VMD Tcl script that draws the C-alpha trace (Angstrom):
set ca {
  {0.00 0.00 0.00}
  {1.40 3.39 -1.03}
  {0.86 6.16 1.51}
  {-1.42 8.86 0.13}
  {-2.61 10.31 3.44}
  {-4.86 9.15 6.24}
  {-8.41 8.30 5.25}
  {-11.26 10.76 5.03}
  {-12.94 9.41 8.17}
  {-9.87 8.87 10.35}
  {-10.57 11.77 12.72}
  {-14.32 11.09 12.67}
  {-13.59 7.53 13.78}
  {-11.73 8.72 16.86}
  {-14.23 11.48 17.60}
  {-16.86 8.77 17.77}
  {-14.67 6.48 19.85}
  {-14.15 9.22 22.43}
  {-17.93 9.47 22.80}
  {-18.58 5.72 22.78}
  {-15.53 3.69 23.80}
  {-17.27 0.34 23.59}
  {-16.88 -2.96 21.79}
  {-20.14 -2.30 19.97}
  {-18.82 0.94 18.48}
  {-15.49 -0.70 17.65}
  {-17.10 -3.65 15.89}
  {-19.43 -1.38 13.92}
  {-16.57 0.86 12.78}
  {-13.63 -1.54 12.57}
  {-13.47 -1.39 8.79}
  {-13.09 2.39 8.97}
  {-10.23 1.96 11.44}
  {-8.46 -0.56 9.20}
  {-8.99 1.44 5.99}
  {-8.54 5.04 7.15}
  {-6.24 4.71 10.17}
  {-4.18 1.54 10.54}
  {-3.62 0.83 6.86}
  {-2.29 4.34 6.16}
  {-0.16 4.27 9.33}
  {1.47 1.02 8.18}
  {2.04 2.54 4.73}
  {3.53 5.69 6.29}
  {6.04 3.69 8.34}
  {6.90 1.57 5.31}
  {7.64 4.70 3.30}
  {10.01 5.94 6.04}
  {11.70 2.59 6.67}
  {14.63 3.00 4.28}
  {15.83 6.15 6.06}
  {14.80 5.53 9.67}
  {14.42 1.77 10.09}
  {11.56 -0.65 10.52}
  {8.59 0.68 12.44}
  {5.66 -0.85 14.24}
  {2.08 0.22 14.85}
  {0.87 0.05 18.44}
  {-2.04 -2.17 19.35}
  {-5.39 -0.35 19.58}
  {-6.27 -2.00 22.90}
  {-5.56 -0.40 26.27}
  {-3.93 -2.34 29.12}
  {-6.61 -1.95 31.77}
  {-5.36 -4.53 34.27}
  {-4.25 -1.93 36.83}
  {-6.04 1.14 35.47}
  {-8.99 2.94 37.02}
  {-10.17 3.81 33.52}
  {-11.48 0.55 32.07}
  {-12.33 1.84 28.59}
  {-10.97 -0.82 26.24}
  {-9.63 1.16 23.25}
  {-6.97 3.81 22.75}
  {-8.26 7.04 21.23}
  {-5.15 7.37 19.06}
  {-3.04 5.29 16.69}
  {0.70 5.50 17.19}
  {3.67 4.23 15.22}
  {7.29 4.07 16.37}
  {10.79 3.32 15.14}
  {13.21 2.43 17.93}
  {16.12 0.07 18.55}
  {15.05 -0.47 22.15}
  {12.78 1.25 24.61}
  {14.29 4.43 26.02}
  {17.30 4.51 23.74}
  {15.86 7.05 21.31}
  {12.70 6.79 19.22}
  {10.89 8.32 16.27}
  {7.16 8.53 16.99}
  {4.08 9.50 14.99}
  {0.45 9.53 16.11}
  {-2.98 10.38 14.76}
  {-5.87 11.28 17.08}
  {-8.65 13.87 17.40}
  {-5.81 16.27 18.33}
  {-4.47 15.85 14.81}
  {-1.00 14.68 13.77}
  {1.67 14.38 16.46}
  {5.36 13.63 15.91}
  {7.94 13.15 18.61}
  {11.31 11.72 19.51}
  {13.76 11.06 22.32}
  {13.69 8.81 25.38}
  {10.02 8.35 26.30}
  {10.84 5.97 29.15}
  {13.97 5.23 31.16}
  {14.58 2.22 33.36}
  {16.80 2.73 36.41}
  {20.03 1.82 34.59}
  {19.16 4.13 31.72}
  {18.38 6.99 34.08}
  {21.74 6.51 35.82}
  {23.57 6.70 32.47}
  {21.50 9.71 31.41}
  {22.33 11.69 34.54}
  {26.01 10.78 34.42}
  {26.16 11.96 30.81}
  {24.30 15.21 31.50}
  {26.56 15.85 34.49}
  {29.75 15.25 32.49}
  {28.87 16.82 29.14}
  {25.36 18.22 29.14}
  {26.42 21.06 26.86}
  {25.79 18.95 23.75}
  {22.32 17.90 24.89}
  {21.56 21.52 25.76}
  {22.51 22.65 22.25}
  {20.38 19.92 20.69}
  {17.32 20.70 22.82}
  {17.63 24.48 22.38}
  {17.82 24.09 18.61}
  {14.70 21.91 18.54}
  {12.77 24.37 20.70}
  {13.71 27.17 18.30}
  {12.38 24.99 15.47}
  {9.00 24.82 17.18}
  {9.30 21.63 19.21}
  {7.93 21.33 22.74}
  {10.29 19.83 25.34}
  {8.48 17.20 27.44}
  {9.13 14.41 29.90}
  {8.65 13.19 33.44}
  {10.36 15.92 35.48}
  {11.14 15.83 39.19}
  {9.98 18.76 41.32}
  {13.12 18.61 43.45}
  {16.70 18.04 42.34}
  {18.07 14.50 42.19}
  {20.42 13.43 44.96}
  {24.08 14.25 44.66}
  {23.79 17.37 42.51}
  {24.25 20.98 43.56}
  {21.53 23.60 43.34}
  {23.70 25.64 41.00}
  {24.47 22.81 38.56}
  {24.46 24.36 35.05}
  {22.20 21.60 33.71}
  {20.00 21.02 36.76}
  {16.81 21.39 34.72}
  {17.92 18.56 32.41}
  {19.06 16.42 35.36}
  {15.52 16.57 36.76}
  {14.17 14.71 33.74}
  {13.30 11.05 34.25}
  {12.36 10.90 30.59}
  {13.12 13.45 27.91}
  {11.51 13.90 24.52}
  {10.11 16.55 22.21}
  {6.83 16.74 20.36}
  {5.11 18.78 17.70}
  {1.40 18.77 16.80}
  {-0.59 19.85 13.76}
  {-4.33 20.21 14.20}
  {-6.45 18.24 11.71}
  {-6.06 19.81 8.28}
  {-6.17 18.85 4.60}
  {-2.50 17.78 4.61}
  {-3.34 14.96 7.02}
  {-5.29 13.30 4.21}
  {-2.75 13.98 1.47}
  {0.66 12.59 0.41}
  {2.20 15.75 1.88}
  {1.64 14.24 5.32}
  {4.57 11.92 4.60}
  {6.80 14.91 3.84}
  {5.70 16.55 7.08}
  {6.67 13.52 9.15}
  {9.92 12.88 7.26}
  {11.10 16.49 7.65}
  {10.24 16.44 11.35}
  {11.99 13.13 12.00}
  {15.12 14.40 10.27}
  {15.23 17.22 12.80}
  {15.21 14.61 15.57}
  {18.29 12.68 14.42}
  {20.74 14.47 16.72}
  {18.52 14.00 19.79}
  {18.00 10.32 19.09}
  {21.70 9.82 18.41}
  {22.47 11.40 21.79}
  {19.92 9.12 23.50}
  {21.35 6.06 21.77}
  {24.91 6.95 22.76}
  {24.29 8.16 26.31}
  {21.16 6.34 27.47}
  {21.06 3.19 25.36}
  {18.80 0.20 25.71}
  {18.10 -1.01 29.25}
  {20.32 -3.83 30.51}
  {17.63 -4.86 32.99}
  {15.34 -7.71 31.89}
  {11.78 -6.54 31.16}
  {9.07 -8.06 33.29}
}
mol new
graphics top color blue
foreach p $ca { graphics top sphere $p radius 0.5 }
foreach p [lrange $ca 0 end-1] q [lrange $ca 1 end] { graphics top cylinder $p $q radius 0.2 }
display resetview
């Protein structure tokens, strides 16, 4: 399947799912999901594979085992290219919010966080330059950030704000528009992901994949 944009009813599908997050709605509209959402997402990742690597589309089902919210379906469709969780990722998502792209370390296990902080402490200047450049290009800096400083670091550390991050990534969002349903959507994602290469390279080099076995 060649990517030509997300389907005409992609946003409508998720608007409806937000109002009626039930198996009945899902079953009645599954063909729309497959045709207008998942199929195009798979085609989008395939078109980007040569430059960025093989991607995967996330499952549409929520893990509700330990969640207070028991609604069964995610109200977005995400795709990711990553060598291992936390070690740098290229992300794309469609939802009622529109098109979202992002990159960086979305999650860090304890060993990854230790390596991240050691790297920021020793040579955070490079990460600072990368992040500042992305912010100037219109990216929003995000992550799980501690309110207080981590142990062992001074209040006047030059990169204290970065050291407080327990995950660090950037994101950019376009509200639903005509481009979402056109081949130009591919160009939008490709251009954005190219801007993320330095950040993901830093995450790969200084955070890496977790050495702890996943449970």
